[in-house]
C-alpha positions as CSV (number, residue, x, y, z in Angstrom):
1,M,25.0,169.8,129.0
2,K,25.9,173.2,128.5
3,K,29.5,172.3,127.7
4,V,28.7,169.7,125.3
5,I,26.9,172.0,123.1
6,F,29.4,175.1,123.7
7,Y,32.0,172.6,122.5
8,M,29.6,170.7,119.7
9,L,29.2,174.2,118.5
10,F,32.9,175.2,118.4
11,L,33.7,172.4,116.4
12,M,31.1,173.2,113.9
13,S,32.0,176.6,113.5
14,A,35.8,174.7,112.7
15,M,34.8,172.9,110.3
16,T,33.2,174.9,108.2
17,V,36.7,176.5,107.4
18,S,38.0,173.2,106.8
19,A,36.8,169.4,108.0
20,Q,39.4,168.3,110.2
21,N,39.1,164.7,110.5
22,V,40.4,162.2,113.5
23,V,40.2,158.8,113.5
24,I,41.6,155.8,115.8
25,D,41.5,152.6,115.0
26,G,42.7,150.5,118.2
27,S,42.7,147.3,119.9
28,T,42.4,146.6,123.7
29,N,42.1,143.0,125.9
30,K,39.0,144.3,126.7
31,A,36.2,142.7,124.4
32,N,32.7,144.3,124.2
33,A,34.0,147.1,126.3
34,L,32.4,150.6,126.1
35,V,35.4,152.9,124.2
36,R,34.6,156.5,125.0
37,L,36.8,159.5,123.5
38,F,37.3,162.9,126.0
39,V,39.2,166.3,125.7
40,Y,40.4,168.2,128.1
41,D,38.7,171.5,128.4
42,D,41.6,173.4,129.8
43,M,44.6,172.1,131.7
44,L,43.9,173.7,134.8
45,S,40.7,172.3,136.2
46,C,41.6,169.3,134.2
47,E,37.5,168.7,133.3
48,M,36.8,167.0,130.0
49,T,33.9,166.4,127.1
50,E,33.1,162.9,125.7
51,I,32.9,163.6,122.4
52,C,32.2,160.2,120.9
53,S,32.0,157.1,121.8
54,T,31.5,153.2,120.7
55,R,32.4,149.7,121.8
56,S,34.9,147.0,121.4
57,D,33.7,144.1,119.5
58,N,34.4,140.3,120.7
59,K,38.2,140.5,119.8
60,G,38.4,143.8,121.3
61,K,39.0,146.0,117.9
62,F,37.4,149.4,118.1
63,H,37.5,152.2,115.8
64,L,36.5,155.8,117.1
65,E,36.4,159.2,114.6
66,T,35.3,162.8,115.4
67,D,36.7,166.1,114.4
68,L,39.0,168.6,116.2
69,P,39.9,172.0,115.3
70,D,43.6,171.9,117.1
71,I,45.8,170.1,118.8
72,T,43.9,168.3,121.5
73,L,45.6,165.9,125.0
74,A,42.7,163.4,124.6
75,R,42.2,160.5,126.9
76,I,40.7,157.3,125.8
77,A,38.4,155.1,128.3
78,V,37.8,151.6,128.0
79,N,35.0,150.9,130.3
80,L,36.2,152.9,133.6
81,E,40.1,152.4,132.7
82,S,42.0,155.3,130.8
83,V,44.8,156.4,128.7
84,D,45.9,159.9,127.9
85,M,47.4,160.6,123.9
86,L,47.7,163.6,121.5
87,L,46.3,164.5,118.9
88,N,46.7,166.4,115.6
89,T,44.4,167.6,113.5
90,R,43.9,165.6,110.1
91,S,45.4,162.2,111.6
92,S,45.1,158.9,112.0
93,Y,46.1,156.4,114.5
94,K,46.5,152.8,115.3
95,V,47.0,151.9,119.0
96,K,46.8,149.0,121.3
97,I,45.3,149.6,124.8
98,E,46.4,147.1,127.7
99,I,44.1,147.2,130.7
100,P,45.8,145.1,133.6
101,E,43.7,143.0,135.8
102,N,44.2,144.6,139.2
103,N,43.1,142.7,142.3
104,D,40.2,144.7,144.4
105,E,42.0,144.0,147.7
106,V,45.2,146.1,146.2
107,S,45.0,150.2,147.2
108,Y,43.9,152.2,144.6
109,F,47.3,153.7,144.7
110,E,49.3,150.6,144.0
111,R,47.2,149.8,141.3
112,Q,48.7,149.2,137.7
113,E,48.1,151.8,135.0
114,S,46.7,151.0,131.5
115,V,49.2,151.2,128.8
116,I,48.7,152.8,125.1
117,T,50.9,151.8,122.4
118,M,51.2,153.8,119.7
119,L,51.3,151.2,116.9
120,D,51.2,154.0,113.9
121,A,50.8,157.7,113.9
122,D,49.7,159.4,110.5
123,D,50.1,162.8,112.1
124,D,52.9,164.4,110.6
125,G,55.5,163.4,113.1
126,L,53.5,165.4,116.5
127,Y,53.0,161.9,118.4
128,Y,56.6,160.6,118.1
129,Q,58.1,164.0,118.6
130,F,56.1,164.6,122.2
131,T,56.7,161.3,123.4
132,M,60.4,161.3,122.4
133,T,60.7,164.9,124.1
134,E,59.0,163.7,127.0
135,N,61.7,160.7,127.4
136,I,64.4,163.0,126.8
137,I,63.3,165.2,129.5
138,N,63.0,162.8,131.9
139,E,66.4,161.2,131.1
140,F,67.9,164.3,131.4
141,I,66.7,165.1,134.8
142,L,67.4,161.5,136.2
143,N,71.3,161.7,134.9
144,N,71.9,165.6,136.2
145,F,69.7,166.0,139.4
146,N,72.4,165.6,141.7
147,Q,74.4,169.1,139.6
148,L,70.5,170.6,139.1
149,Y,68.9,170.2,142.2
150,R,72.1,170.0,144.8
151,G,74.7,172.1,142.9
152,R,72.1,174.5,141.5
153,R,73.5,174.6,138.1
154,V,70.9,176.5,136.1
155,A,73.4,176.7,133.2
156,L,73.2,172.9,132.0
157,L,69.2,174.1,131.2
158,D,71.0,175.6,128.2
159,S,72.5,171.5,127.3
160,L,68.6,170.2,127.5
161,D,68.3,172.2,124.1
162,S,71.1,170.8,122.6
163,N,70.3,167.0,123.7
164,I,66.6,167.4,122.3
165,E,67.9,168.9,119.2
166,R,70.7,166.1,118.7
167,K,68.4,162.9,119.5
168,L,65.1,164.4,117.9
169,G,66.5,166.8,115.2
170,T,64.4,170.0,114.5
171,V,61.0,170.5,116.4
172,N,58.3,170.8,114.1
173,F,55.4,172.1,116.2
174,D,54.8,175.0,118.6
175,F,52.9,173.0,120.8
176,V,55.9,170.6,121.7
177,K,58.5,173.6,121.7
178,D,55.8,175.2,124.2
179,Y,56.3,171.8,126.3
180,I,60.0,172.4,126.6
181,R,59.7,175.6,126.9
182,Y,57.9,175.2,130.1
183,K,59.1,171.9,131.3
184,K,62.4,173.9,131.3
185,G,60.5,176.7,133.5
186,V,59.3,173.9,136.0
187,I,63.1,172.7,136.5
188,M,64.1,176.4,136.6
189,L,61.4,176.8,139.6
190,A,62.9,174.5,141.7
191,L,66.7,175.8,141.4
192,T,65.8,179.5,142.1
193,G,65.5,181.0,145.3
194,D,63.8,184.0,144.8
195,G,60.0,182.9,145.6
196,G,59.3,182.2,142.0
197,K,60.3,185.7,140.7
198,K,62.4,184.9,138.0
199,V,60.2,182.6,136.4
200,M,57.3,184.7,136.7
201,N,58.8,187.4,134.7
202,E,60.5,185.2,132.3
203,Y,57.3,182.9,132.0
204,F,54.5,184.7,132.5
205,L,54.6,188.4,132.1
206,D,53.5,189.4,128.4
207,N,53.2,186.2,127.5
208,D,50.0,184.4,126.1
209,I,48.2,182.3,128.2
210,L,48.3,178.6,127.1
211,Y,45.4,177.3,128.4
212,S,45.4,173.9,126.5
213,Q,49.4,173.2,127.3
214,P,50.0,170.7,130.0
215,A,53.7,172.2,130.8
216,Y,52.4,175.4,130.8
217,M,49.7,174.7,133.4
218,D,52.1,172.5,135.5
219,L,54.3,175.3,135.8
220,F,51.3,177.9,136.7
221,K,50.0,175.5,139.5
222,E,53.7,175.0,140.6
223,T,54.3,178.8,140.3
224,F,51.2,180.5,141.8
225,T,48.7,178.0,144.2
226,D,49.1,179.4,147.7
227,Y,50.0,182.9,145.8
228,F,47.8,185.0,148.2
229,L,50.1,183.7,150.9
230,Q,53.4,183.7,149.2
231,R,53.1,187.1,148.6
232,K,53.2,187.7,152.5
233,F,49.3,189.7,152.4
234,E,49.0,190.6,156.3
235,P,46.6,187.6,157.5
236,S,44.1,190.1,159.2
237,E,44.0,192.5,156.4
238,F,43.7,189.9,154.0
239,M,40.8,188.1,155.9
240,Y,39.5,191.7,156.2
241,A,39.7,192.4,152.6
242,F,38.3,189.1,151.7
243,A,34.9,189.3,153.9
244,S,34.3,192.9,152.8
245,G,33.1,191.9,149.0
246,Y,34.2,191.3,145.6
247,D,35.3,194.7,144.7
248,N,37.1,195.6,147.9
249,F,38.7,192.2,147.7
250,V,40.4,192.6,144.2
251,S,41.8,196.1,144.9
252,Y,43.2,194.9,148.1
253,L,44.8,192.3,146.0
254,K,46.0,194.4,143.2
255,K,48.4,196.3,145.5
256,D,50.4,193.4,144.7
257,D,52.2,194.9,141.6
258,F,52.6,191.4,139.7
259,L,48.7,190.8,139.7
260,A,47.8,194.5,139.2
261,N,49.8,194.6,136.1
262,N,48.4,191.5,134.4
263,D,44.7,191.3,134.5
264,S,44.2,188.2,132.3
265,L,46.4,186.5,134.5
266,F,45.5,188.0,137.3
267,E,42.1,186.5,136.9
268,L,43.5,183.3,136.3
269,I,45.5,183.3,139.5
270,F,42.5,184.7,141.5
271,I,40.4,181.7,140.3
272,W,42.7,179.1,141.0
273,N,43.6,180.6,144.7
274,L,39.9,180.9,145.4
275,R,39.4,177.1,144.3
276,R,42.1,176.2,147.4
277,M,40.2,178.4,149.4
278,Y,37.3,176.6,148.8
279,Y,38.8,173.2,150.0
280,E,41.1,175.0,153.0
281,N,38.5,177.1,154.7
282,P,35.1,175.3,154.9
283,S,33.1,178.1,156.2
284,E,33.9,180.4,153.2
285,K,32.6,178.0,150.6
286,K,29.6,180.4,150.3
287,I,31.7,183.7,149.8
288,V,33.9,181.7,147.4
289,N,31.3,180.5,145.2
290,S,29.6,183.9,145.0
291,Y,33.1,185.5,144.0
292,L,34.0,183.0,141.4
293,D,30.0,183.8,139.8
294,I,30.8,187.4,140.1
295,M,33.9,187.1,138.1
296,K,32.4,184.7,135.3
297,S,29.7,187.4,134.9
298,K,32.6,190.4,134.8
299,T,36.0,188.7,132.8
300,M,36.0,189.6,129.2
301,V,38.2,186.0,128.5
302,P,35.5,183.6,127.4
303,R,38.4,180.7,128.1
304,H,37.6,182.0,132.0
305,K,33.9,181.8,132.0
306,T,34.3,178.0,131.0
307,I,36.9,177.4,133.7
308,I,35.4,178.6,136.6
309,N,32.0,176.8,135.4
310,D,34.4,173.3,135.1
311,I,35.8,174.4,138.4
312,Q,32.7,174.6,140.2
313,A,31.5,171.9,138.7
314,G,34.8,170.1,140.5
315,L,33.6,171.6,143.7
316,N,30.3,170.5,143.5
317,R,30.5,167.1,142.6
318,L,29.5,164.6,145.1
319,A,29.7,167.8,147.6
320,Y,27.7,167.6,150.7
321,D,23.7,168.6,150.6
322,T,23.6,168.3,146.1
323,D,22.2,166.2,144.5
324,A,22.9,162.1,144.5
325,P,23.3,160.4,140.9
326,S,20.2,159.0,140.0
327,F,19.9,155.1,139.4
328,S,17.5,152.5,138.3
329,L,18.7,148.7,139.0
330,R,17.4,145.7,139.4
331,D,17.3,143.4,143.0
332,A,17.5,139.7,144.1
333,V,14.4,139.0,143.2
334,G,14.1,141.2,139.8
335,G,12.2,144.4,141.0
336,M,13.0,147.7,140.0
337,F,14.9,149.8,142.6
338,K,14.6,153.5,142.0
339,L,16.9,155.7,144.0
340,S,14.1,158.9,143.4
341,D,11.5,156.6,145.1
342,H,13.6,156.5,148.9
343,K,13.7,160.0,149.2
344,D,12.1,159.7,152.8
345,K,15.2,158.5,155.1
346,M,18.9,157.8,155.0
347,I,20.3,155.6,152.6
348,L,24.1,153.9,152.7
349,L,25.5,152.8,149.6
350,Q,28.1,150.0,149.2
351,F,29.4,149.2,146.3
352,V,31.0,145.6,145.9
353,S,33.0,143.7,142.8
354,R,34.1,140.2,143.7
355,V,33.6,138.5,146.9
356,S,37.0,138.5,149.1
357,Q,37.7,138.4,152.6
358,M,38.2,142.3,153.0
359,S,34.5,142.2,151.6
360,E,33.2,139.2,154.0
361,Y,34.7,141.0,157.0
362,Q,33.2,144.5,156.2
363,F,29.4,142.7,156.0
364,E,29.7,141.2,159.0
365,R,30.4,144.5,160.9
366,L,27.7,146.3,158.5
367,S,25.6,143.7,159.6
368,E,25.8,144.6,163.5
369,L,25.3,148.5,162.2
370,E,22.6,147.7,160.1
371,S,20.7,145.7,162.6
372,R,21.7,148.7,165.6
373,W,20.4,151.5,163.0
374,K,17.0,149.5,162.4
375,D,14.7,151.9,159.8
376,T,16.7,154.9,160.2
377,V,18.9,153.9,157.5
378,R,18.5,152.0,154.3
379,V,21.6,149.6,153.4
380,V,22.0,149.3,150.1
381,T,24.7,146.9,148.4
382,I,25.5,147.6,144.6
383,A,26.9,144.6,143.1
384,T,28.8,144.3,139.7
385,N,27.1,142.5,137.0
386,N,30.0,139.2,137.4
387,S,29.9,139.0,141.2
388,F,25.7,139.8,141.5
389,E,25.4,135.9,141.5
390,D,28.0,135.4,144.5
391,Y,26.3,138.2,146.5
392,K,23.1,136.6,146.1
393,T,24.4,133.4,147.2
394,L,26.4,135.6,150.3
395,F,23.5,136.9,151.4
396,K,21.6,133.8,151.6
397,E,23.7,132.3,153.4
398,K,24.8,134.3,155.7
399,G,21.0,136.1,156.2
400,Y,21.8,139.4,155.1
401,N,18.1,141.2,154.5
402,W,19.1,144.5,153.1
403,T,18.9,145.5,149.8
404,L,21.0,144.0,146.9
405,L,21.1,145.0,143.5
406,N,22.6,144.3,140.4
407,M,24.9,147.1,138.7
408,G,24.2,145.1,135.3
409,D,25.6,146.8,132.5
410,D,25.1,150.6,133.3
411,I,28.7,150.5,134.6
412,L,29.3,154.5,134.6
413,L,27.0,154.3,138.0
414,W,30.9,153.6,139.6
415,E,32.3,156.9,137.6
416,K,29.5,159.3,138.1
417,Y,29.9,158.2,142.4
418,Q,33.6,158.0,141.6
419,I,34.4,154.6,142.9
420,K,38.2,153.9,143.2
421,T,38.1,150.5,144.6
422,C,35.9,147.9,146.9
423,P,34.0,148.1,148.9
424,E,33.4,151.7,149.0
425,Y,30.7,153.9,150.7
426,V,28.6,156.9,150.3
427,I,26.4,158.2,152.6
428,I,22.9,159.8,151.0
429,K,20.5,162.3,153.0
430,T,17.2,162.2,153.1
431,Q,15.5,163.8,149.7
432,N,18.7,162.3,147.6
433,K,21.0,164.8,148.8
434,I,24.9,163.8,149.2
435,G,26.0,163.3,153.1
436,M,29.5,161.9,152.5
437,A,31.0,160.8,149.3
438,P,32.6,158.5,149.8
439,A,31.9,157.6,153.4
440,P,34.6,155.3,155.7
441,S,34.0,151.5,156.0
442,P,31.9,150.0,158.8
443,E,35.5,149.2,160.9
444,Q,36.5,153.0,160.2
445,Y,33.9,155.1,162.5
446,L,31.1,154.5,159.6
447,D,28.5,154.6,162.6
448,Y,29.8,158.3,163.9
449,H,29.4,159.6,160.6
450,I,25.9,158.5,159.9
451,R,24.8,159.4,163.5
452,R,26.4,163.2,162.3
453,I,24.8,163.7,159.2
454,Y,21.9,162.2,160.5
455,G,21.6,165.1,163.1
456,Y,21.9,167.7,160.7
457,H,18.4,167.0,159.3
């Protein structure tokens, strides 16, 4: 909520200078769908803020309108599928978004992606120059792969600028110029064998931090992820300093010349590497969170406060012992099931869409487990609105007697629980706290994890 308020205040302050209206008229193959517009808070955490929403009509047409203070990478979500696009201020766009019909049994990583087609862009040519630049750079890498990555011919990068100028003409936007520059940096990082020193000095030393530039942040992540390890800090000294308190740890890190001489960049590297340590060293999560809190209180860079908040939001989303997203849904007999009314025992949520051989197989295994758990664990199946009646029939035919809920119009419940494919499972501890999200399927050691988490009570 604070993030939304901050963003709206930022927009209002920008609007007092000049109204910068952005209009998107679109069509999609999904009629009566929820259509939302998000902007990226920054390209490091990649957290997003929803700034406006609407619904497509019965022909799939929709209209979005908002105010943006600057060139912004945005995301349009149609129901739970999404596409990215670059928006300019004081501009209008006509787009077509095609949402593929993916089979539920297909792996998440094999699912077809949604496609956006730009029909018209009245934005001074920004969208055209940006997408053409992407295509030219990708084509250049493909055509020169052997010479670049096997022959390590760094000099070839000079021809990329000539190639862009020949095919595109003069680049009119600093955003696109920066995109080209830092894309070249990503290539250079792969070609030089100096541990990234040349790239750090050329692309980061004494350069502005471009928080909203995707190519800058791509290069930042490639260069500085695992930086604490790359700089060959002695492991035992490093861990001793880490455990000795925030100030001691910062002083130890600043023995590294590059970190010592770049305060703002040091903070960003510090934040990003703490995020890595959070995931890689579970025993150090509390220290990592406390150091992020201290950095947030000490930093003089407002964007760093926002990034820390966003990173912590990501770290805590569906994390163990955090609050499970609440919901209230109708059951198979029309009664209301509220998660908050069931804090006395563990709950296994099962999210399903259409009935399939996979879901029927998992239901059989789940039925065996449910009979073993008895009153220890309450099983709750949440079916999409379109599949609910089919599951009612299945429950009746097979004699399944656990709770069946209709997700109805609450499609964002999938988003809240980060459901990628179905069936998918979430273990909720007593007091509605997350136990495991996602949890494995019944044939993949689900019972083991239920017992393990139950043992923590």
